[in-house]
C-alpha positions as CSV (number, residue, x, y, z in Angstrom):
1,M,58.9,-89.6,-21.0
2,S,57.8,-86.0,-21.8
3,D,59.4,-82.7,-20.3
4,T,56.4,-82.1,-18.1
5,D,57.0,-85.4,-16.2
6,D,60.3,-84.3,-14.9
7,P,59.8,-83.5,-11.1
8,Q,63.0,-81.1,-11.1
9,Q,61.7,-78.9,-13.8
10,E,59.3,-76.0,-12.7
11,P,56.3,-75.4,-14.8
12,E,56.4,-72.2,-16.9
13,L,54.5,-69.4,-15.3
14,P,51.5,-67.8,-17.2
15,P,52.3,-64.5,-19.0
16,D,50.4,-62.4,-16.6
17,L,52.1,-63.8,-13.6
18,R,55.5,-63.5,-15.2
19,F,54.6,-59.7,-15.7
20,L,53.6,-59.3,-12.1
21,K,56.8,-60.9,-11.0
22,I,58.8,-58.4,-13.0
23,L,56.8,-55.4,-11.8
24,V,57.3,-56.5,-8.1
25,A,61.1,-57.0,-8.7
26,T,61.2,-53.5,-10.4
27,L,59.3,-51.9,-7.5
28,A,61.7,-53.6,-4.8
29,G,64.8,-52.3,-6.8
30,T,63.3,-48.8,-7.0
31,M,62.5,-48.8,-3.3
32,I,66.1,-49.9,-2.4
33,L,67.6,-47.2,-4.7
34,G,65.4,-44.5,-3.3
35,L,66.2,-45.5,0.3
36,I,70.0,-45.4,-0.7
37,A,69.5,-42.0,-2.2
38,I,67.7,-40.6,0.9
39,V,70.3,-42.0,3.4
40,T,73.1,-40.5,1.2
41,L,71.4,-37.1,1.1
42,I,71.1,-37.0,4.8
43,V,74.7,-38.1,5.3
44,I,75.8,-35.3,2.9
45,R,73.6,-32.5,4.1
46,F,73.7,-33.1,7.9
47,P,77.1,-31.9,8.7
48,A,76.6,-28.8,6.6
49,A,73.4,-28.0,8.7
50,M,75.4,-28.4,11.8
51,E,77.9,-25.7,10.7
52,A,75.1,-23.2,9.9
53,R,73.8,-23.1,13.5
54,P,73.9,-19.7,15.2
55,E,76.7,-18.5,17.7
56,L,75.5,-18.8,21.1
57,P,76.4,-16.1,23.6
58,A,78.6,-17.2,26.5
59,E,76.0,-15.7,29.0
60,I,72.7,-13.7,28.7
61,T,72.3,-11.0,31.3
62,L,68.5,-10.3,31.8
63,P,67.1,-7.5,33.7
64,E,66.8,-8.0,37.4
65,G,63.8,-10.3,38.3
66,E,63.3,-11.8,34.8
67,T,63.6,-15.3,34.0
68,A,63.8,-16.9,30.5
69,S,61.5,-19.3,29.3
70,A,62.3,-19.4,25.6
71,V,65.0,-18.2,23.3
72,T,65.3,-17.5,19.6
73,F,68.1,-16.4,17.3
74,G,68.1,-14.2,14.2
75,K,70.9,-12.6,12.1
76,G,72.6,-10.2,14.5
77,W,70.2,-10.6,17.3
78,Y,68.6,-13.0,19.9
79,A,65.2,-12.7,21.7
80,V,64.3,-14.0,25.0
81,V,60.7,-14.6,26.2
82,T,60.4,-13.8,29.9
83,G,59.2,-16.4,32.4
84,E,55.8,-15.1,32.7
85,G,55.6,-14.8,28.9
86,D,54.3,-11.2,29.0
87,E,57.4,-9.6,27.3
88,I,60.0,-10.3,24.7
89,L,63.5,-9.0,25.2
90,I,65.5,-8.4,21.9
91,F,69.4,-8.3,22.5
92,D,72.2,-7.4,20.1
93,A,74.1,-10.6,19.2
94,R,77.6,-8.9,19.3
95,T,77.4,-6.7,22.3
96,G,74.5,-8.4,24.3
97,A,73.0,-5.1,24.9
98,L,69.2,-4.9,25.1
99,R,67.9,-3.5,21.9
100,Q,64.1,-3.7,22.4
101,R,61.3,-4.7,24.8
102,V,58.2,-6.0,23.2
103,P,55.2,-6.4,25.4
104,V,52.9,-9.2,24.7
105,G,49.2,-8.4,25.1
106,N,46.6,-10.8,26.3
């Protein structure tokens, strides 16, 4: 009886197919390592990003008759777009005083 007659033994793969099998296994390993690296970076960086958010004022006092439709923050200031969108009000972040009114032209 020869070695090829044994039903328990797998036949040897051709060299091209063996090379392809190694490439697929390497790609799968690389993808797993990349996914682990991305998750690790997100976990490490996310808490730091949460600490860097701007300080929100306890309340914003708008001029009478104005409503806010959008708010944005900068270093030492915050801006409010009025409800009608025709004006941007810029306030001092520390004092809450109105610094500037910027009309938005159509």
